[in-house]
N, CA, C and O atoms as a Tinker XYZ file with bonds, in Angstrom:
   344  protein
     1  N     19.362000 -102.419000  -23.514000    73     2
     2  CA    18.258000 -101.836000  -23.822000    64     1     3
     3  C     18.282000 -100.582000  -25.089000    63     2     4     5
     4  O     17.287000 -100.073000  -25.603000    81     3
     5  N     19.348000 -100.357000  -25.318000    73     3     6
     6  CA    19.623000  -99.488000  -26.544000    64     5     7
     7  C     19.323000 -100.215000  -27.759000    63     6     8     9
     8  O     19.151000  -99.621000  -28.823000    81     7
     9  N     19.229000 -101.875000  -27.615000    73     7    10
    10  CA    19.002000 -102.646000  -29.149000    64     9    11
    11  C     17.212000 -102.613000  -29.052000    63    10    12    13
    12  O     16.683000 -103.440000  -29.794000    81    11
    13  N     16.461000 -101.937000  -28.402000    73    11    14
    14  CA    14.875000 -101.914000  -28.129000    64    13    15
    15  C     14.577000 -100.644000  -28.485000    63    14    16    17
    16  O     15.173000  -99.610000  -28.182000    81    15
    17  N     13.647000 -100.789000  -29.125000    73    15    18
    18  CA    12.638000  -99.658000  -29.810000    64    17    19
    19  C     11.527000  -99.485000  -28.921000    63    18    20    21
    20  O     11.079000 -100.539000  -28.471000    81    19
    21  N     11.010000  -98.509000  -28.581000    73    19    22
    22  CA     9.740000  -98.326000  -28.350000    64    21    23
    23  C      8.908000  -97.967000  -28.909000    63    22    24    25
    24  O      8.719000  -96.863000  -29.419000    81    23
    25  N      8.213000  -98.984000  -28.883000    73    23    26
    26  CA     6.966000  -98.562000  -29.967000    64    25    27
    27  C      5.878000  -97.490000  -30.095000    63    26    28    29
    28  O      5.149000  -97.049000  -29.205000    81    27
    29  N      5.918000  -97.226000  -31.151000    73    27    30
    30  CA     5.310000  -95.703000  -31.734000    64    29    31
    31  C      3.704000  -96.117000  -32.240000    63    30    32    33
    32  O      3.502000  -96.846000  -33.211000    81    31
    33  N      2.759000  -95.599000  -31.515000    73    31    34
    34  CA     1.405000  -95.824000  -31.682000    64    33    35
    35  C      0.377000  -94.560000  -32.389000    63    34    36    37
    36  O      0.498000  -93.420000  -31.941000    81    35
    37  N     -0.276000  -94.738000  -33.114000    73    35    38
    38  CA    -0.987000  -93.971000  -33.816000    64    37    39
    39  C     -2.331000  -94.066000  -33.859000    63    38    40    41
    40  O     -2.599000  -94.980000  -34.639000    81    39
    41  N     -3.609000  -93.439000  -33.283000    73    39    42
    42  CA    -4.789000  -93.592000  -33.446000    64    41    43
    43  C     -5.803000  -93.158000  -34.627000    63    42    44    45
    44  O     -6.929000  -92.680000  -34.488000    81    43
    45  N     -5.191000  -93.416000  -35.693000    73    43    46
    46  CA    -5.849000  -93.097000  -37.162000    64    45    47
    47  C     -7.544000  -93.347000  -37.029000    63    46    48    49
    48  O     -8.453000  -92.534000  -37.199000    81    47
    49  N     -7.583000  -94.349000  -36.773000    73    47    50
    50  CA    -9.326000  -94.959000  -36.825000    64    49    51
    51  C    -10.184000  -94.265000  -35.584000    63    50    52    53
    52  O    -11.401000  -94.438000  -35.514000    81    51
    53  N     -9.418000  -93.420000  -34.553000    73    51    54
    54  CA   -10.138000  -92.413000  -33.637000    64    53    55
    55  C    -11.018000  -93.406000  -32.767000    63    54    56    57
    56  O    -12.246000  -93.318000  -32.746000    81    55
    57  N    -10.205000  -94.495000  -31.947000    73    55    58
    58  CA   -10.718000  -95.193000  -31.334000    64    57    59
    59  C    -10.410000  -94.706000  -29.919000    63    58    60    61
    60  O     -9.377000  -94.148000  -29.548000    81    59
    61  N    -11.687000  -95.072000  -29.063000    73    59    62
    62  CA   -11.698000  -94.414000  -27.972000    64    61    63
    63  C    -10.453000  -95.221000  -27.013000    63    62    64    65
    64  O     -9.704000  -94.570000  -26.285000    81    63
    65  N    -10.375000  -96.649000  -27.136000    73    63    66
    66  CA    -9.797000  -97.298000  -26.865000    64    65    67
    67  C     -8.780000  -98.259000  -27.643000    63    66    68    69
    68  O     -9.089000  -98.933000  -28.626000    81    67
    69  N     -7.368000  -98.207000  -26.974000    73    67    70
    70  CA    -6.536000  -99.639000  -27.878000    64    69    71
    71  C     -6.152000  -99.867000  -27.065000    63    70    72    73
    72  O     -5.810000  -99.192000  -26.094000    81    71
    73  N     -6.098000 -101.642000  -27.442000    73    71    74
    74  CA    -5.284000 -102.673000  -26.562000    64    73    75
    75  C     -4.206000 -102.876000  -26.877000    63    74    76    77
    76  O     -4.148000 -103.097000  -28.086000    81    75
    77  N     -3.157000 -102.924000  -26.329000    73    75    78
    78  CA    -1.561000 -103.312000  -27.139000    64    77    79
    79  C     -1.209000 -103.983000  -26.086000    63    78    80    81
    80  O     -1.901000 -104.215000  -25.095000    81    79
    81  N      0.286000 -104.420000  -26.375000    73    79    82
    82  CA     0.835000 -105.835000  -25.760000    64    81    83
    83  C      2.089000 -105.034000  -24.948000    63    82    84    85
    84  O      2.985000 -105.844000  -24.707000    81    83
    85  N      2.346000 -103.931000  -24.550000    73    83    86
    86  CA     3.292000 -103.333000  -24.190000    64    85    87
    87  C      2.918000 -102.595000  -23.154000    63    86    88    89
    88  O      1.708000 -102.370000  -23.136000    81    87
    89  N      3.628000 -102.071000  -22.156000    73    87    90
    90  CA     3.201000 -100.781000  -21.133000    64    89    91
    91  C      4.233000  -99.487000  -21.500000    63    90    92    93
    92  O      3.888000  -98.317000  -21.331000    81    91
    93  N      5.294000  -99.810000  -21.925000    73    91    94
    94  CA     5.635000  -98.185000  -22.590000    64    93    95
    95  C      5.858000  -98.227000  -23.725000    63    94    96    97
    96  O      6.474000  -99.135000  -24.284000    81    95
    97  N      5.357000  -97.177000  -24.284000    73    95    98
    98  CA     5.077000  -96.575000  -26.093000    64    97    99
    99  C      5.190000  -95.150000  -25.827000    63    98   100   101
   100  O      5.486000  -94.554000  -24.791000    81    99
   101  N      4.866000  -94.706000  -27.071000    73    99   102
   102  CA     5.230000  -93.787000  -27.256000    64   101   103
   103  C      3.219000  -93.128000  -28.413000    63   102   104   105
   104  O      2.627000  -93.802000  -29.257000    81   103
   105  N      2.897000  -91.955000  -27.979000    73   103   106
   106  CA     1.516000  -91.615000  -28.286000    64   105   107
   107  C      2.089000  -90.726000  -29.503000    63   106   108   109
   108  O      2.922000  -89.823000  -29.425000    81   107
   109  N      1.487000  -91.169000  -30.541000    73   107   110
   110  CA     1.617000  -89.852000  -31.588000    64   109   111
   111  C      0.426000  -89.402000  -32.281000    63   110   112   113
   112  O      0.429000  -88.865000  -33.388000    81   111
   113  N     -0.872000  -89.717000  -31.373000    73   111   114
   114  CA    -2.053000  -88.944000  -31.750000    64   113   115
   115  C     -2.459000  -89.616000  -32.974000    63   114   116   117
   116  O     -2.396000  -90.831000  -32.789000    81   115
   117  N     -2.906000  -89.283000  -34.324000    73   115   118
   118  CA    -2.708000  -89.691000  -35.550000    64   117   119
   119  C     -1.441000  -89.342000  -36.281000    63   118   120   121
   120  O     -0.578000  -88.585000  -35.837000    81   119
   121  N     -1.410000  -89.899000  -37.327000    73   119   122
   122  CA     0.032000  -90.027000  -38.110000    64   121   123
   123  C      0.160000  -88.838000  -38.890000    63   122   124   125
   124  O     -0.886000  -88.402000  -39.370000    81   123
   125  N      1.298000  -88.177000  -39.133000    73   123   126
   126  CA     1.650000  -86.620000  -39.637000    64   125   127
   127  C      0.267000  -87.113000  -40.643000    63   126   128   129
   128  O     -0.213000  -88.208000  -40.934000    81   127
   129  N     -0.136000  -85.400000  -41.058000    73   127   130
   130  CA     0.042000  -84.194000  -40.615000    64   129   131
   131  C     -0.699000  -84.079000  -39.433000    63   130   132   133
   132  O     -0.547000  -82.989000  -38.880000    81   131
   133  N     -1.521000  -84.933000  -38.823000    73   131   134
   134  CA    -2.675000  -84.800000  -37.711000    64   133   135
   135  C     -2.199000  -85.255000  -36.397000    63   134   136   137
   136  O     -3.018000  -85.447000  -35.498000    81   135
   137  N     -0.808000  -85.464000  -36.194000    73   135   138
   138  CA    -0.238000  -85.893000  -34.952000    64   137   139
   139  C     -0.055000  -84.691000  -33.948000    63   138   140   141
   140  O     -0.068000  -83.494000  -34.235000    81   139
   141  N      0.095000  -85.189000  -32.876000    73   139   142
   142  CA     0.005000  -83.926000  -31.408000    64   141   143
   143  C      1.751000  -84.283000  -31.056000    63   142   144   145
   144  O      2.300000  -85.190000  -31.682000    81   143
   145  N      2.251000  -83.760000  -30.375000    73   143   146
   146  CA     3.481000  -83.647000  -29.703000    64   145   147
   147  C      3.506000  -85.255000  -29.217000    63   146   148   149
   148  O      2.727000  -85.779000  -28.420000    81   147
   149  N      4.716000  -85.938000  -29.985000    73   147   150
   150  CA     5.018000  -87.644000  -29.548000    64   149   151
   151  C      5.241000  -87.419000  -28.166000    63   150   152   153
   152  O      5.946000  -86.496000  -27.757000    81   151
   153  N      4.759000  -88.097000  -27.558000    73   151   154
   154  CA     4.964000  -88.324000  -25.972000    64   153   155
   155  C      4.954000  -89.759000  -25.411000    63   154   156   157
   156  O      4.043000  -90.520000  -25.734000    81   155
   157  N      5.906000  -90.140000  -24.609000    73   155   158
   158  CA     6.355000  -91.023000  -24.073000    64   157   159
   159  C      5.374000  -91.564000  -22.614000    63   158   160   161
   160  O      5.453000  -90.970000  -21.539000    81   159
   161  N      4.725000  -92.442000  -22.778000    73   159   162
   162  CA     3.962000  -93.496000  -21.804000    64   161   163
   163  C      4.495000  -94.318000  -21.269000    63   162   164   165
   164  O      5.062000  -95.212000  -21.897000    81   163
   165  N      4.474000  -94.263000  -19.879000    73   163   166
   166  CA     4.713000  -95.860000  -18.956000    64   165   167
   167  C      3.580000  -96.073000  -18.168000    63   166   168   169
   168  O      3.103000  -95.215000  -17.425000    81   167
   169  N      3.139000  -97.206000  -18.319000    73   167   170
   170  CA     2.286000  -97.877000  -17.227000    64   169   171
   171  C      2.590000  -98.062000  -16.165000    63   170   172   173
   172  O      1.921000  -97.602000  -15.239000    81   171
   173  N      3.704000  -98.799000  -15.961000    73   171   174
   174  CA     4.184000  -99.244000  -14.846000    64   173   175
   175  C      3.583000 -100.481000  -14.405000    63   174   176   177
   176  O      3.622000 -101.426000  -15.193000    81   175
   177  N      2.967000 -100.654000  -13.145000    73   175   178
   178  CA     2.397000 -101.895000  -13.161000    64   177   179
   179  C      0.647000 -101.641000  -13.363000    63   178   180   181
   180  O     -0.236000 -102.452000  -13.082000    81   179
   181  N      0.491000 -100.344000  -13.899000    73   179   182
   182  CA    -0.851000 -100.291000  -13.946000    64   181   183
   183  C     -1.185000 -101.204000  -15.538000    63   182   184   185
   184  O     -0.329000 -101.444000  -16.389000    81   183
   185  N     -2.622000 -101.583000  -15.606000    73   183   186
   186  CA    -2.985000 -101.906000  -16.813000    64   185   187
   187  C     -3.290000 -100.960000  -18.083000    63   186   188   189
   188  O     -3.250000 -101.381000  -19.239000    81   187
   189  N     -3.646000  -99.431000  -17.678000    73   187   190
   190  CA    -4.355000  -98.917000  -18.462000    64   189   191
   191  C     -3.466000  -97.275000  -18.564000    63   190   192   193
   192  O     -2.772000  -96.960000  -17.598000    81   191
   193  N     -3.520000  -96.735000  -19.249000    73   191   194
   194  CA    -2.912000  -94.945000  -19.737000    64   193   195
   195  C     -3.677000  -94.343000  -20.701000    63   194   196   197
   196  O     -3.809000  -94.710000  -21.869000    81   195
   197  N     -4.418000  -92.937000  -19.886000    73   195   198
   198  CA    -4.506000  -92.323000  -20.827000    64   197   199
   199  C     -3.744000  -91.075000  -21.363000    63   198   200   201
   200  O     -3.156000  -90.267000  -20.644000    81   199
   201  N     -3.844000  -91.015000  -22.923000    73   199   202
   202  CA    -2.708000  -90.146000  -23.428000    64   201   203
   203  C     -2.927000  -88.557000  -23.109000    63   202   204   205
   204  O     -3.697000  -88.149000  -23.978000    81   203
   205  N     -2.663000  -87.759000  -22.448000    73   203   206
   206  CA    -2.737000  -86.412000  -22.220000    64   205   207
   207  C     -3.101000  -85.451000  -23.369000    63   206   208   209
   208  O     -3.800000  -84.448000  -23.226000    81   207
   209  N     -2.516000  -85.894000  -24.592000    73   207   210
   210  CA    -2.857000  -85.206000  -25.598000    64   209   211
   211  C     -4.334000  -85.629000  -26.421000    63   210   212   213
   212  O     -5.277000  -84.941000  -26.812000    81   211
   213  N     -4.124000  -86.691000  -26.462000    73   211   214
   214  CA    -5.390000  -87.103000  -27.519000    64   213   215
   215  C     -6.508000  -87.731000  -26.752000    63   214   216   217
   216  O     -7.683000  -87.432000  -26.969000    81   215
   217  N     -6.175000  -88.514000  -25.946000    73   215   218
   218  CA    -7.501000  -88.794000  -25.110000    64   217   219
   219  C     -7.381000  -90.345000  -24.843000    63   218   220   221
   220  O     -7.881000  -91.010000  -23.936000    81   219
   221  N     -6.561000  -90.737000  -25.911000    73   219   222
   222  CA    -6.685000  -92.436000  -26.391000    64   221   223
   223  C     -6.488000  -92.935000  -24.411000    63   222   224   225
   224  O     -5.900000  -92.393000  -23.476000    81   223
   225  N     -7.353000  -94.241000  -24.538000    73   223   226
   226  CA    -7.237000  -94.969000  -23.460000    64   225   227
   227  C     -6.524000  -95.985000  -23.915000    63   226   228   229
   228  O     -7.015000  -96.795000  -24.701000    81   227
   229  N     -5.158000  -96.077000  -23.434000    73   227   230
   230  CA    -4.406000  -97.390000  -23.986000    64   229   231
   231  C     -4.480000  -98.447000  -22.803000    63   230   232   233
   232  O     -4.292000  -98.105000  -21.636000    81   231
   233  N     -4.793000  -99.875000  -23.214000    73   231   234
   234  CA    -5.240000 -100.833000  -22.193000    64   233   235
   235  C     -3.934000 -101.751000  -22.608000    63   234   236   237
   236  O     -3.494000 -101.872000  -23.752000    81   235
   237  N     -3.443000 -102.338000  -21.478000    73   235   238
   238  CA    -2.379000 -103.374000  -21.779000    64   237   239
   239  C     -3.349000 -104.588000  -21.454000    63   238   240   241
   240  O     -4.262000 -104.678000  -20.634000    81   239
   241  N     -2.792000 -105.576000  -22.462000    73   239   242
   242  CA    -3.351000 -106.949000  -22.268000    64   241   243
   243  C     -2.371000 -108.092000  -23.019000    63   242   244   245
   244  O     -2.091000 -108.137000  -24.218000    81   243
   245  N     -1.917000 -109.037000  -21.907000    73   243   246
   246  CA    -0.841000 -110.295000  -22.268000    64   245   247
   247  C     -1.483000 -111.071000  -23.583000    63   246   248   249
   248  O     -0.803000 -111.942000  -24.127000    81   247
   249  N     -2.779000 -110.753000  -24.080000    73   247   250
   250  CA    -2.817000 -111.329000  -25.001000    64   249   251
   251  C     -2.525000 -111.264000  -26.166000    63   250   252   253
   252  O     -2.630000 -112.273000  -26.863000    81   251
   253  N     -2.133000 -110.202000  -26.636000    73   251   254
   254  CA    -1.138000 -109.609000  -27.771000    64   253   255
   255  C     -0.237000 -109.544000  -27.612000    63   254   256   257
   256  O      0.081000 -109.556000  -26.423000    81   255
   257  N      0.707000 -109.443000  -28.484000    73   255   258
   258  CA     2.425000 -109.563000  -28.652000    64   257   259
   259  C      2.856000 -108.181000  -28.745000    63   258   260   261
   260  O      2.103000 -107.261000  -29.064000    81   259
   261  N      3.949000 -108.069000  -28.490000    73   259   262
   262  CA     4.734000 -106.577000  -28.315000    64   261   263
   263  C      4.264000 -105.273000  -29.679000    63   262   264   265
   264  O      4.221000 -104.046000  -29.584000    81   263
   265  N      3.973000 -106.170000  -30.858000    73   263   266
   266  CA     3.556000 -105.516000  -32.306000    64   265   267
   267  C      2.395000 -105.253000  -32.623000    63   266   268   269
   268  O      2.054000 -104.547000  -33.572000    81   267
   269  N      1.538000 -105.929000  -31.673000    73   267   270
   270  CA     0.199000 -105.990000  -31.870000    64   269   271
   271  C     -1.141000 -104.757000  -31.371000    63   270   272   273
   272  O     -1.160000 -104.318000  -30.221000    81   271
   273  N     -1.854000 -104.465000  -32.088000    73   271   274
   274  CA    -2.784000 -103.645000  -31.542000    64   273   275
   275  C     -4.057000 -104.209000  -32.006000    63   274   276   277
   276  O     -4.070000 -104.984000  -32.963000    81   275
   277  N     -5.612000 -103.714000  -31.105000    73   275   278
   278  CA    -6.440000 -103.891000  -31.246000    64   277   279
   279  C     -7.499000 -102.520000  -30.994000    63   278   280   281
   280  O     -7.823000 -102.149000  -29.866000    81   279
   281  N     -7.947000 -101.875000  -32.229000    73   279   282
   282  CA    -7.885000 -102.327000  -33.547000    64   281   283
   283  C     -6.301000 -102.490000  -34.063000    63   282   284   285
   284  O     -5.266000 -101.954000  -33.664000    81   283
   285  N     -6.564000 -103.469000  -35.130000    73   283   286
   286  CA    -4.725000 -103.379000  -35.582000    64   285   287
   287  C     -4.488000 -102.584000  -36.356000    63   286   288   289
   288  O     -5.429000 -102.171000  -37.034000    81   287
   289  N     -3.452000 -102.165000  -36.526000    73   287   290
   290  CA    -3.325000 -101.011000  -37.519000    64   289   291
   291  C     -2.636000  -99.641000  -36.896000    63   290   292   293
   292  O     -2.358000  -98.598000  -37.488000    81   291
   293  N     -2.461000  -99.978000  -35.566000    73   291   294
   294  CA    -2.231000  -98.696000  -35.050000    64   293   295
   295  C     -0.605000  -98.198000  -34.529000    63   294   296   297
   296  O     -0.216000  -97.098000  -34.136000    81   295
   297  N      0.201000  -99.626000  -34.728000    73   295   298
   298  CA     1.640000  -99.517000  -34.509000    64   297   299
   299  C      2.342000  -98.723000  -35.476000    63   298   300   301
   300  O      2.274000  -99.328000  -36.546000    81   299
   301  N      2.786000  -97.987000  -35.565000    73   299   302
   302  CA     3.747000  -97.319000  -36.220000    64   301   303
   303  C      5.022000  -97.598000  -36.535000    63   302   304   305
   304  O      5.795000  -97.699000  -35.582000    81   303
   305  N      5.606000  -97.805000  -38.024000    73   303   306
   306  CA     6.870000  -98.390000  -38.162000    64   305   307
   307  C      8.220000  -97.113000  -37.916000    63   306   308   309
   308  O      8.737000  -96.637000  -38.926000    81   307
   309  N      8.479000  -96.860000  -37.147000    73   307   310
   310  CA     9.407000  -95.278000  -36.911000    64   309   311
   311  C     10.146000  -95.307000  -38.228000    63   310   312   313
   312  O     10.353000  -94.249000  -38.823000    81   311
   313  N     10.645000  -96.732000  -38.823000    73   311   314
   314  CA    11.522000  -96.136000  -39.855000    64   313   315
   315  C     10.544000  -96.020000  -41.448000    63   314   316   317
   316  O     10.939000  -95.822000  -42.596000    81   315
   317  N      9.895000  -96.123000  -41.192000    73   315   318
   318  CA     9.014000  -96.422000  -42.882000    64   317   319
   319  C      8.864000  -94.954000  -43.403000    63   318   320   321
   320  O      8.551000  -94.022000  -42.663000    81   319
   321  N      9.108000  -94.835000  -44.699000    73   319   322
   322  CA     9.457000  -93.720000  -45.321000    64   321   323
   323  C      7.662000  -92.789000  -44.971000    63   322   324   325
   324  O      6.657000  -93.347000  -44.530000    81   323
   325  N      7.773000  -91.588000  -45.278000    73   323   326
   326  CA     6.250000  -90.863000  -45.135000    64   325   327
   327  C      5.776000  -91.087000  -46.879000    63   326   328   329
   328  O      6.382000  -91.061000  -47.950000    81   327
   329  N      4.354000  -91.312000  -46.444000    73   327   330
   330  CA     3.660000  -91.788000  -48.192000    64   329   331
   331  C      3.893000  -90.219000  -48.674000    63   330   332   333
   332  O      4.078000  -89.212000  -47.991000    81   331
   333  N      3.824000  -90.371000  -49.914000    73   331   334
   334  CA     4.006000  -89.069000  -51.261000    64   333   335
   335  C      2.702000  -88.403000  -51.334000    63   334   336   337
   336  O      1.755000  -89.095000  -51.708000    81   335
   337  N      2.509000  -87.239000  -51.054000    73   335   338
   338  CA     1.619000  -86.571000  -51.066000    64   337   339
   339  C      1.551000  -86.166000  -52.685000    63   338   340   341
   340  O      2.548000  -85.959000  -53.378000    81   339
   341  N      0.144000  -86.094000  -53.149000    73   339   342
   342  CA     0.032000  -85.429000  -54.281000    64   341   343
   343  C      0.198000  -84.137000  -54.411000    63   342   344
   344  O      0.071000  -83.607000  -55.515000    81   343
């Protein structure tokens, strides 16, 4: 299990609902500096979960892979370097 990373998700587009291909994930709200406390969420056997901080509704669907989201681009690479600010 240590070799598996928990996916990090960010709702930069401000979508009410994000479809994901995993049931365990971490919500960060939007990407920094607009993020909220990064919270681990586990749907268990359910197919949806509401983030208690940003109220984004995450919906599991098996038609998406573990690294895919709808809308696209909500998966965050935890190893990516932050963008430089001007």
